[in-house]
C-alpha positions as CSV (number, residue, x, y, z in Angstrom):
1,M,92.0,32.9,-10.2
2,K,89.7,35.9,-9.5
3,P,86.6,34.3,-11.2
4,V,87.0,31.2,-8.9
5,T,87.1,33.3,-5.8
6,C,84.0,35.2,-7.0
7,W,82.1,32.0,-7.7
8,L,83.1,30.6,-4.3
9,S,82.1,33.8,-2.6
10,G,78.8,33.8,-4.3
11,G,78.2,30.1,-3.4
12,L,79.1,30.7,0.2
13,C,76.8,33.8,0.3
14,L,73.9,31.7,-1.1
15,S,74.7,29.0,1.4
16,S,74.6,31.5,4.3
17,L,71.1,32.6,3.1
18,A,70.0,29.0,3.1
19,A,71.4,28.7,6.7
20,L,69.4,31.8,7.6
21,S,66.3,30.2,6.1
22,V,66.8,27.2,8.3
23,L,67.3,29.5,11.3
24,L,64.0,31.4,10.6
25,I,62.0,28.2,10.0
26,A,63.4,26.6,13.2
27,D,62.5,29.8,15.1
28,V,58.9,29.8,13.8
29,S,58.4,26.1,14.3
30,H,59.7,26.4,17.9
31,H,57.6,29.5,18.6
32,L,60.7,31.7,19.0
33,S,62.1,29.6,21.8
34,L,65.8,29.0,21.8
35,S,66.7,25.7,20.3
36,P,70.0,24.0,19.4
37,L,69.1,24.3,15.7
38,H,68.7,28.0,16.1
39,R,72.2,28.3,17.6
40,Q,73.8,26.0,15.0
41,A,72.1,27.5,12.0
42,G,73.0,31.0,13.2
43,A,76.6,30.1,13.7
44,V,76.8,28.4,10.3
45,A,75.2,31.5,8.6
46,F,77.9,33.7,10.3
47,I,80.7,31.4,9.3
48,L,79.5,31.1,5.7
49,I,78.9,34.9,5.2
50,G,82.2,35.7,6.8
51,A,84.1,33.2,4.5
52,S,82.2,34.6,1.5
53,F,83.2,38.2,2.4
54,V,86.9,37.2,3.0
55,L,87.1,35.4,-0.3
56,L,85.5,38.4,-2.1
57,Q,88.4,40.5,-0.9
58,F,90.8,38.4,-2.8
59,S,89.2,39.5,-6.1
60,S,89.0,43.1,-5.0
61,R,90.8,46.0,-6.6
62,R,90.2,48.3,-3.7
63,P,93.0,50.1,-1.8
64,L,94.9,47.9,0.6
65,R,93.6,49.8,3.7
66,E,89.9,49.1,2.7
67,T,90.7,45.5,1.7
68,F,92.4,44.9,5.1
69,K,89.5,46.5,7.0
70,E,87.0,44.3,5.1
71,L,89.1,41.2,5.6
72,L,89.0,41.9,9.4
73,L,85.2,42.3,9.2
74,G,84.8,38.9,7.4
75,L,87.2,37.4,10.0
76,A,85.0,38.7,12.8
77,F,82.0,36.9,11.4
78,L,84.0,33.7,11.0
79,L,85.2,34.0,14.6
80,W,81.7,34.8,15.9
81,G,80.2,31.8,14.2
82,S,83.0,29.5,15.1
83,E,83.0,30.3,18.8
84,Q,79.4,28.8,19.0
85,F,80.9,25.4,18.4
86,I,83.6,25.6,21.0
87,P,83.0,24.9,24.7
88,P,83.4,28.0,27.0
89,G,87.0,28.7,28.0
90,P,89.9,31.0,27.4
91,W,89.9,30.5,23.6
92,V,86.2,31.5,23.3
93,T,86.8,34.5,25.5
94,A,89.7,35.6,23.3
95,M,87.7,35.0,20.1
96,D,84.8,37.0,21.5
97,A,87.1,39.8,22.6
98,A,88.6,39.9,19.0
99,V,85.1,40.0,17.5
100,V,84.1,42.9,19.8
101,L,87.4,44.7,19.0
102,I,87.0,44.3,15.3
103,F,83.4,45.5,15.2
104,V,83.9,48.4,17.5
105,V,87.1,49.6,15.7
106,D,85.4,49.1,12.3
107,L,82.3,51.1,13.2
108,S,84.3,53.7,15.1
109,S,86.4,54.2,12.0
110,S,83.3,54.6,9.8
111,I,81.7,57.0,12.2
112,L,84.8,59.2,12.5
113,Q,85.3,59.2,8.7
114,R,81.7,60.3,8.2
115,L,81.9,62.9,10.9
116,S,85.1,64.4,9.4
117,R,83.4,64.5,6.0
118,N,80.4,66.2,7.4
119,D,82.6,68.8,9.1
120,A,84.4,69.4,5.8
121,V,81.0,69.7,4.0
122,S,79.5,72.1,6.6
123,N,82.7,74.3,6.6
124,H,82.3,74.8,2.9
125,E,78.6,75.8,3.0
C-alpha cells in the first residue's frame, strides 16, 4: 500500500506544480491583475499540494507526533484551497480560523524547538 500512496502523492505534487504554472501564466497574461483564473488555480494548487502532503504521511515511518503535525499542515493547505470555492459564511470563517490556528501553532512549535536547541548549544559552548 505504501508505494501506491507514494505514487499518488507524487502525482498530486506534480499536478499542484501544473496548477501553479497556470496561475503564473494567468498572472502574466492579465498583467498581474486579479482574475478568477488566478483565484481558482491558486486554490487548486493549495488543495493538490495539501492532499499530496497528507498522502505522503501515510507512507511515513516518522514518529507519531511529527506525522500528526505534518498531517495538520497538509490539512491546512486543503482547507485553505477549499475555502476559495465556498461562498462567505460561518463555514468559511471556521475553516479560515482553523488554517490560521494550524499555521501559527506549527510555526510557533518550530520556533520554540529551535530556540530551545540554540539555548542548549549556547550553554555547552
